[in-house]
C-alpha positions as CSV (number, residue, x, y, z in Angstrom):
1,M,-1.3,-1.9,-92.8
2,V,-0.2,-1.5,-89.1
3,H,-0.3,-4.3,-86.5
4,I,-2.0,-3.1,-83.3
5,A,-2.3,-5.4,-80.2
6,P,-4.0,-3.5,-77.4
7,A,-3.3,-6.3,-74.9
8,Y,0.4,-6.3,-75.4
9,G,1.8,-2.8,-75.0
10,E,0.9,0.6,-73.5
11,D,0.9,2.6,-76.8
12,D,-1.2,0.0,-78.5
13,F,-3.5,-0.2,-75.5
14,Q,-4.1,3.6,-75.6
15,I,-4.8,3.5,-79.4
16,G,-7.1,0.6,-79.0
17,K,-9.0,2.4,-76.2
18,K,-9.3,5.6,-78.3
19,E,-10.4,3.8,-81.5
20,N,-12.5,1.2,-79.7
21,L,-10.7,-1.7,-81.3
22,G,-11.6,-4.4,-78.9
23,F,-9.4,-6.4,-76.5
24,I,-8.2,-9.9,-76.9
25,S,-5.7,-11.5,-74.5
26,H,-4.6,-14.9,-75.8
27,I,-1.4,-15.5,-73.8
28,D,-1.6,-16.9,-70.3
29,A,0.4,-16.0,-67.1
30,I,3.3,-18.2,-68.1
31,G,3.6,-17.0,-71.7
32,H,1.8,-19.8,-73.4
33,T,-1.0,-19.6,-76.0
34,T,-4.6,-20.1,-74.9
35,G,-7.6,-21.6,-76.8
36,L,-8.3,-18.1,-78.3
37,L,-5.1,-18.4,-80.4
38,S,-4.3,-22.1,-80.7
39,D,-5.6,-25.5,-79.8
40,N,-2.2,-26.3,-78.6
41,D,-0.4,-25.0,-75.4
42,V,2.6,-23.4,-77.0
43,Y,5.3,-21.1,-75.6
44,V,4.6,-17.7,-77.3
45,F,8.1,-17.3,-78.7
46,D,7.9,-20.8,-80.3
47,Y,4.6,-19.9,-81.8
48,N,6.2,-17.4,-84.2
49,Q,7.6,-20.2,-86.3
50,I,4.3,-22.0,-86.3
51,V,2.6,-18.9,-87.8
52,I,5.4,-18.5,-90.4
53,D,5.1,-22.1,-91.5
54,R,1.4,-21.8,-91.8
55,L,1.6,-18.6,-93.9
56,K,4.2,-20.3,-96.2
57,L,1.9,-23.4,-96.6
58,E,-1.1,-21.2,-97.5
59,K,1.1,-19.1,-99.8
60,K,0.1,-15.9,-98.0
61,I,3.6,-14.5,-97.4
62,I,5.8,-12.5,-99.7
63,Y,8.9,-11.9,-97.7
64,I,10.3,-12.9,-94.2
65,G,13.1,-10.9,-92.7
66,T,14.7,-10.3,-89.3
67,I,15.8,-7.0,-87.7
68,D,18.0,-7.1,-84.7
69,H,17.1,-4.7,-81.9
70,S,17.4,-4.5,-78.1
71,Y,14.7,-6.4,-76.2
72,P,13.9,-6.7,-72.5
73,H,14.9,-9.8,-70.7
74,C,14.3,-11.1,-67.1
75,Y,17.3,-10.3,-65.0
76,R,16.9,-13.5,-63.0
77,C,16.3,-16.2,-65.6
78,H,17.4,-14.2,-68.7
79,T,14.3,-15.2,-70.7
80,P,12.6,-12.6,-73.1
81,L,9.7,-10.6,-71.6
82,I,6.4,-9.7,-73.1
83,Y,3.9,-7.0,-72.2
84,R,0.6,-8.5,-71.3
85,A,-2.5,-6.7,-70.0
86,I,-4.1,-8.1,-66.9
87,S,-6.9,-7.1,-64.6
88,A,-5.6,-4.9,-61.7
89,W,-6.8,-2.8,-58.7
90,Y,-6.5,1.0,-58.7
91,V,-6.9,3.9,-56.4
92,N,-8.9,6.6,-58.1
93,V,-6.3,9.3,-57.8
94,E,-7.6,11.5,-60.6
95,S,-10.8,12.2,-58.7
96,I,-8.8,13.9,-55.9
97,K,-6.1,15.5,-57.9
98,D,-7.4,19.0,-57.5
99,K,-7.4,18.5,-53.7
100,M,-3.8,17.3,-53.8
101,I,-2.7,20.3,-55.8
102,A,-4.4,22.6,-53.4
103,N,-2.9,20.9,-50.4
104,N,0.6,21.1,-51.9
105,E,0.2,24.9,-51.7
106,K,0.1,24.6,-47.9
107,I,3.4,22.8,-47.7
108,T,6.8,24.4,-47.2
109,W,9.3,22.5,-49.3
110,V,13.0,22.5,-48.9
111,P,14.4,23.2,-51.4
112,D,11.4,25.4,-52.4
113,T,11.8,24.6,-56.1
114,I,10.3,21.2,-55.5
115,K,6.9,22.7,-54.6
116,H,6.0,23.8,-58.1
117,G,8.8,21.8,-59.8
118,R,9.5,18.1,-59.5
119,F,6.7,17.3,-56.9
120,G,4.2,19.9,-58.1
121,K,4.5,18.8,-61.8
122,W,4.2,15.1,-60.7
123,V,0.9,15.8,-58.8
124,E,-0.5,17.8,-61.8
125,G,0.2,14.7,-64.0
126,A,-0.9,12.1,-61.5
127,R,-2.9,9.2,-62.8
128,D,-4.9,6.5,-61.2
129,W,-2.6,4.3,-59.1
130,N,-2.3,0.6,-59.7
131,I,-1.9,-0.7,-56.1
132,S,-2.0,-4.5,-56.9
133,R,0.9,-6.8,-57.6
134,N,0.8,-10.4,-58.9
135,R,3.5,-11.8,-56.6
136,Y,3.7,-14.8,-54.3
137,W,4.9,-12.7,-51.3
138,G,3.6,-9.4,-49.8
139,S,0.8,-7.9,-47.8
140,A,-2.5,-9.3,-49.0
141,I,-5.0,-6.9,-50.4
142,P,-7.9,-7.4,-47.9
143,V,-10.6,-8.1,-50.5
144,W,-12.6,-11.3,-50.7
145,K,-14.8,-12.1,-53.7
146,S,-17.8,-14.4,-54.4
147,E,-18.4,-16.3,-57.6
148,D,-21.0,-13.8,-58.7
149,G,-18.5,-10.9,-58.4
150,D,-19.6,-9.4,-55.1
151,I,-16.8,-8.2,-52.9
152,M,-16.2,-8.0,-49.1
153,V,-13.4,-5.7,-47.8
154,I,-12.0,-6.7,-44.4
155,G,-10.6,-4.0,-42.1
156,S,-9.3,-6.0,-39.1
157,V,-8.5,-9.4,-37.7
158,E,-11.7,-9.2,-35.7
159,E,-13.7,-8.6,-39.0
160,L,-11.9,-11.6,-40.6
161,Y,-12.8,-13.8,-37.6
162,E,-16.5,-12.7,-37.6
163,A,-16.8,-13.3,-41.4
164,N,-15.1,-16.7,-41.1
165,R,-17.3,-18.1,-38.3
166,E,-19.3,-20.4,-40.6
167,F,-16.0,-22.2,-41.6
168,G,-14.3,-22.1,-38.2
169,Q,-10.8,-21.6,-39.5
170,I,-10.1,-19.0,-36.8
171,Y,-10.8,-19.0,-33.1
172,K,-10.5,-16.4,-30.4
173,E,-8.9,-16.9,-27.0
174,N,-8.2,-14.1,-24.5
175,D,-8.6,-11.4,-27.1
176,T,-6.1,-13.1,-29.4
177,Y,-7.0,-14.8,-32.7
178,F,-5.5,-18.1,-33.7
179,Y,-5.7,-20.4,-36.8
180,T,-7.7,-23.5,-35.8
181,E,-5.6,-26.0,-37.7
182,T,-2.1,-24.8,-36.6
183,K,-3.0,-23.1,-33.2
184,Q,-0.7,-20.3,-34.3
185,P,-1.6,-16.6,-34.0
186,V,-3.3,-15.2,-37.1
187,D,-0.7,-14.1,-39.6
188,L,-2.0,-11.8,-42.4
189,H,0.6,-12.7,-45.1
190,K,-0.7,-14.0,-48.4
191,H,0.1,-17.7,-48.0
192,F,-2.0,-17.8,-44.7
193,V,-5.0,-15.7,-45.4
194,D,-5.5,-17.1,-48.9
195,Q,-6.8,-20.2,-47.2
196,I,-9.4,-18.3,-45.2
197,K,-13.0,-18.4,-46.6
198,L,-15.7,-16.0,-45.6
199,S,-19.4,-16.1,-45.8
200,K,-22.3,-13.5,-46.1
201,D,-25.9,-13.9,-47.1
202,G,-25.4,-17.6,-48.0
203,K,-22.4,-16.8,-50.4
204,T,-18.8,-18.0,-50.0
205,Y,-16.0,-15.5,-50.5
206,T,-12.4,-16.3,-51.3
207,R,-9.5,-13.8,-51.3
208,I,-8.4,-12.2,-54.5
209,P,-4.8,-13.3,-55.4
210,E,-3.1,-9.9,-55.6
211,V,-0.8,-8.3,-52.9
212,L,-0.3,-4.6,-52.2
213,D,2.2,-2.4,-54.0
214,C,4.9,-1.8,-51.3
215,W,4.6,1.9,-51.8
216,F,1.0,1.7,-50.6
217,E,2.3,0.1,-47.4
218,S,4.9,2.9,-47.2
219,G,2.3,5.5,-47.5
220,S,0.3,3.8,-44.7
221,M,3.2,4.1,-42.3
222,P,1.9,7.2,-40.4
223,Y,-1.3,5.4,-39.6
224,A,0.2,1.9,-38.9
225,S,2.9,3.2,-36.6
226,K,0.2,4.5,-34.3
227,H,-2.0,1.4,-34.8
228,Y,-4.7,3.9,-36.1
229,P,-7.7,3.7,-36.1
230,F,-7.7,0.9,-33.5
231,E,-5.9,3.0,-30.9
232,G,-4.0,6.3,-30.6
233,K,-6.9,8.3,-32.1
234,E,-6.5,11.0,-29.4
235,D,-2.9,11.9,-30.2
236,F,-2.9,11.1,-33.9
237,K,-1.9,13.9,-36.2
238,F,-1.6,13.7,-40.0
239,P,0.0,15.3,-41.9
240,A,3.0,15.6,-39.5
241,D,4.6,18.9,-38.7
242,F,7.9,17.8,-40.3
243,I,8.7,15.1,-42.7
244,A,12.3,14.2,-43.7
245,E,12.2,11.7,-46.6
246,G,13.4,11.1,-50.1
247,L,11.1,12.3,-52.8
248,D,10.1,8.8,-53.7
249,Q,8.8,8.3,-50.2
250,T,6.8,11.6,-50.0
251,R,5.0,10.6,-53.2
């Protein structure tokens, strides 16, 4: 008998997906059990002993042993970590992989071994890109969601202002946008825009909690540095004639 937990490790997840084993996540965001596992709110590593005690009581256990092995710990608080599957946002990279491989053939790499080596191999094996992060700081993913699952993607401060008109949390003065409550210019960081509600077709939308992977921001640099597409369309050129970056940056 083999224990498989598709929600708590990549290998198990892939096996579960292949064999259609189902998916149960019964540990919350702070590592405590949920109602799916226990009526009590218990720290997951304390729950081990509860299970052992119950198996002993029900006489369903033959032997209990411990094997020491290396285990990941948080480098900040030194508590043990646990893999836990969560919902995330992805860029569908695999759908454009062939185009990426073809475009790589048009690039002159220095040293040239990178073209079909480290970078070329990486592109050939590229998978869909998880661009969302569950952190309290970062550039907010500009997606708002209604209770019925409909989403609204916002592309500018002007769009944010227009979609927020019903709630009046933003006002415009001399082509500049301000928060109504604080009178401060609109700041797009998470802890500000999370408060902004939007409306469409009688439905209220609130922002999803995730922030962007910092590499997504890095990849946006050529556009953002020209304030594209809001201005600079005339002289905008991408890809550039010359890029001098570390390989992590070019990816």
